[in-house]
Residue, then its C-alpha position, 0 to 999 in steps of 0.5 A: m277882862s276878855h280872858y273870861k270870855i270863851p267863844l262858843q260853837k254850840v249849846k247842848v241840852g242832854s242830846l239836843d241842840m239850843p236854836n240860837p245859842p249865844a256866840t260867847g260864853f262868860v265863865d266867872s267860878g265866884t258866883t253860883f248864878a247863870y247870867m243869860s237872856g230870858d230867851q236863853k233861859n227859856s230856851i234851855d227849859d224848853l229843851i229840858m222837858k224835851n229830854c223829859k218827854s222823850g224818855e231819854y231822861k226820866c226827870h224824876g219828881t214833880r214839875t211844880e213851876k216853870y223852873c221848879w222840880k219837887f223832889n218825891g223820894t221815890e218813883e215807881g214805888k223805889k225809893l230814891s236818893l237826891k243823887d238818882h233825882f239829879a242824875s235823871f236829868p239831862v247834863l248841858y253842855f257849853i261846847h268851846t269852839q277849840h277846847g271841847a266842852i264845858r259840862w254843867y250837870p244837873s247837881e249844878y243847875l238845880y239845887t236843893e231849896k227846903s221848904 
């Protein structure tokens, strides 16, 4: 099934390049999971945090665990929607060597979990 593999030039999180990105991506529209090495997952998480800390993105909510954010519903006294929450995080870009980028929006890599 080599037609699902795509060569990657780079991976960006917001405006930041991922160091040592994978050379190949695998597209599977039939799953909601992302498969990558632990180092790649940590690298993406670190870049999300750098984007949040730089002020380029607000990253609304409270970080509760390494990969978890709690939606508070308000920020600086303003009521926020879940859409606002997702929009406050960086987009991930998987840049194909010949055909542009696949964008992975926060509403796709973050998900809601009811407590």
